[in-house]
C-alpha positions, 0 to 999 in steps of 0.5 A: 268110452264116453259117447256123444248124444244127438237128439233131433225132432223128438216127440214122445207119446203115451198112446195119443197124448203128446207128452214132450214135443220137438226136442233137439239137443246135442250132449258132448262126451264127458260132460254133465248136462242138467235138465231143470224145470217145473214138475210135469214138464217132461224132463224125466220122460225125455231122460227115459227116451235116451235109453228107451226106458219109457218103453216099459209103459204100454203104448209109449212111442217116440218120433224123431232121432236119438243118435249115440255116436252116430248110431240110431238107438231106435233103429229096427235092428237095435236091441233095447237091452243093449241100449240100456247096457250102454246107457245106464240109469240111476233112479230117484229112490235108491233101489238096491235089490232087497234080497241080494247082498252088496256084492250080488247087487253090483254084479246083477247086470253082469250075470245076465250077460254071460258066465264069469269067473269068480275072480273076474267078478271080484275085480269088477266089484271092487273097481265099481265100488271104488268108482262109486266111493263106497268100497272103504265103507263096505269092503268088510261086509260084501255079503250083507244085504244091500238094503241094510245100507244108509240111503246115501250108501244105497244110492252109491251102490246103485251107481256102482251097479250101473257102472259095473257093466261099463256103460258109456252114458249115465242117466240120473233121475233126481238121484239126490231128492231122497237123500240128506244134505251130507249124502247129497254132497257125496253124490255131487262129488261123485258126479264130478269124478265120474264125468271124466269117464262118462257122459252124464245127464241128470234131472234135478229140481234143485237149481243150486245142484244143477249150477254146482254139478253141470257143464250145460243146462236145459230148461224144460217147460209146458207150452200151456195147461194140457200142452206138451213139455218143450225144451225152452233153452239149452246153454252153458250152465253159467249162461243159463243161471246168469244171463239166459236168453228166454224170459221164461228161463229167467222167471223160473231161475229167479223163482217167479214160477215153478 
């Protein structure tokens, strides 16, 4: 079941460096939220705090709250592995496990959980690949390497892998930036279908993409040179792109900087 995310007063540090400052945002279930803004303004850093992926970087830490349906994902008794199972992530470059088959890529996360019957895994593989709009293209070659697929197919395989463990939230960090226009359109169509079951947050540099796929949009920007990134404005996507409240948002949308 898709879940709501509530972030309040979030600061993100790498050692003593404050990378993202004072972000507060509420993300509703079964919606697509796009995060836009110039390079280096903290969008991807913020996205990774939503499932504690930033913690793979030494001396990274946060202040503030990230609540998932009222539960603090940073509470002392919360296992970050469980957080990442609940809040899946798709990265900028398709990253199927190169030595694994298509089948094994999909079930990789499941096999870390427990032992499964083969029939159970078969069902999950088909369901996940169908959900990622990939089943018809690969059903006769599930034993072939995932790395042998096209870039767009690899990204959909990564989405199938992410949803196989049945998360409630999907984070996508520029999932189309390495893809051709046709593959990009396929991923965008898929996002529209997946939001019926998941809460989706996507970082994108493509403002047309943000306008096409998202319900709400957040604009990040730097407070100044060497300053932390901040969430400048967050509103319905139509409002952000037609009548934003902040001058900086309008300047970025109209291409005056960024």
